[in-house]
C-alpha positions, 0 to 999 in steps of 0.5 A: 575053266572050260565054259564062260557063260556071259548071259545076263539071268533068265536068258536060260542058263539053268537049261545051259547049266543042266546041259552043260554037266550032261555034257561033261563040262560040270560041276557048273557054277551058277547063280544056284550055287551061291544060294546053296552054299552061303559062304560064297555070298560073302565071297562076292560081296568081296568081289564085289566091294573090291577086296577079292579078286582070285578067281581060282579061289571063287571057282575052285572044284568048278569046270564052267560058269553061267549067270550072275553074279559070274556073268557080270564080271564076264570080261575078266573071267575071259582074260583070266582064263584065255582058253575057257569058250564063252557062251551069250545065252540070248533072248527076246529083249522083251520076254527077258525083262518080263521074267527078270522083273518078276523074278531078280528085279521083284526081290531087289526091288522089295528090298528097298522098300520098309518091310512088314513086321513079319518079314523083318522077323524072318530077316533077322532070324535068319541074319542070326542064324545063316550070316552069310545068307543074310548079306545076299542083298547087300551082294546082288546090290554090288556085284548086278543091280549097281554093277550092271544096272546103275542100280536103275533096274525100275527103268525099263528102257534103261534096262533093255538098252543095258541088255541090248548094249551087253550083247553087242559088246560080248559079241565085239570083245570075243573072237567069233571062234571063241563065242558061241551065241546061243538060245536054249530052244535051239537044243543039242546041235549048235551047243555040241558043234561049238564045244566038238563033242558027240550029241547025247541021245538025252533030250535038251534039257529044258529048265523054267523056273519063273513059275516056281521062284516065289515059292521056293523063297519061302521055303529057303529062308526056313531051311536057312532059320532051321538049319543055321545054312 
């Protein structure tokens, strides 16, 4: 592991993932890796519920890791991979909250309510065809919602307080020479200088999934039901 991302989800981790892979630090582990290979959901559930902490097994084949659930364990990963550099993706807290509340948190809060019949049928089909992925809500609660936010993702002030404390804790815990606080809008220069690599000719990736978030979920469920993955 060469790069560990300590930034919360929705702080530009998708863009940074693409950038790191262009720079030769791929493959880069991301929540999208968990969704693409549902057996990883069960791995993280075991981590979240205290049954597994074999980081080398979890990240086998990857050179970098960003986004949740990995970022929820940044302290453990920084200790386990002492030679890895740490990147804390930064974003305006209010804009970050708007983004995360409309995507990740919206999905998590929906799990607390009784679903309509159609959604219950879809969930049953996913559980039958892709039992590992069916554990995703439980995994997300264990590794993110409860671990990071004490379950209080519907409390804006609490969530923003957690965000601010997290930034301060990372800056305090990681030596300055090992840490880059990075806003993806800054582009290649600070990232490449930190990693000691040349600046590519290609433009810095700008991946914004907020608008497509809800549209992707039905397609993902349909793929799981049809393919059983």
